[in-house]
N, C-alpha and C positions, 0 to 999 in steps of 0.2 A: 240637247239644246237646239240642235238643227231642226228636229221635228217640232219643238215648241215654236220656233220662229216661223216655220212653215205654216203651222196652224193659226198662229196669232196674226201674222202679217203677209202670208203668202210666200214667205221665204226671207232669209237674212238680207238678200239683195235689196229689199225694200228700205232698209235702214240707210245705206249710202245714197239711195235715190232721194231720201228725205234730208240729206245733208249731214247725217251723223253716222257714227259707228259706236259700238260698245266695246270697251276693254274690261277685262277682269281685274278688279281692284282688290278683291279679297276672296279667298276660298277656304272653307273648312270642311272636314270630313271626320266622322266618328265611325269606326269599325266596330260592329257588335258581334258578328259571326263570320266565318269564312265563306267565301263564294269561289267555287273552283272554275277553272277555265272551261268555257263552252257550256256552263250550267245556265239553264233558263232562269230569268229573273224579270221582275217588273220594276221599271223606273218611273217614279212620279216626280213632277216638277210643278210647283205652285208659286205664284207671285205672292211674296210675303209683304212687301212694302214698296211703294213707288214714291220716289222723291222728285225734286225738281230736275236733277241731272243723273240720278242713279236709280237702280232697281235691285231689290234683294229677292232672291229665289230660295225657297226651301225645297230640298231634294231628298228623296228616299229611295232605297233599293230593297225590295222584298223578294224572298224566295219561299214559295209555298206558304204564304201568310206570315212568314217570320221576317222581321226587320233585320237585314244584314248590315246596312249602313245608312247614315243620314248625314246631311250637311247643308251648307249654305253657299251661295255664290252671290257676290255683289258686283254688278256691272256699273260702269260709269260711262255716260255719253260724252263723246269727244267729236271734234270737227272731222268730217270725213276726208277733207282734202289734205290734212297733215297729221291727224291723230295727236295733235300737240296741245289742244286747249279743251278744257271741260266746258261743255255747252248744255243749255237746257234742252230737254226732250221736246220735240215738236208735238203739238196736240194730237195728231193722228197716232203717233207712237204711244203716247200716254193712254189714249183711248183703247188701243189694241192690248195694252197691258192691264186694262181694267181700272185705271185710275179714275 
C-alpha cells in the first residue's frame, strides 16, 4: 500500500495535507497456496470501487504465475486532525484513485 500511495499521490503524506487520513475498516484474505519466507512474489493492488468516503482495493499475491493469496481492503476516509469522524474524500484524492 505504501507504494500504491506513492504512485497515486506522491506518497501517503499527501492525504493528511488534504485534510484526511484513511483507516482500515475491513480486510479479508484467502490463502490458496503456501508462500515461504524470503520467497519472491508479485503483489498487485487494484482500486475495485470508490465511494463517497471509502475505497475498496482488490489485492493478489502470485508466485511464478500461481495465485497464492487474494483479498480485499476497505479504507474509510476520516478527518486528519482527530481520526474521529468519517468524511468525504476531497476531489483530488478521488481523482488520484481513478474515480
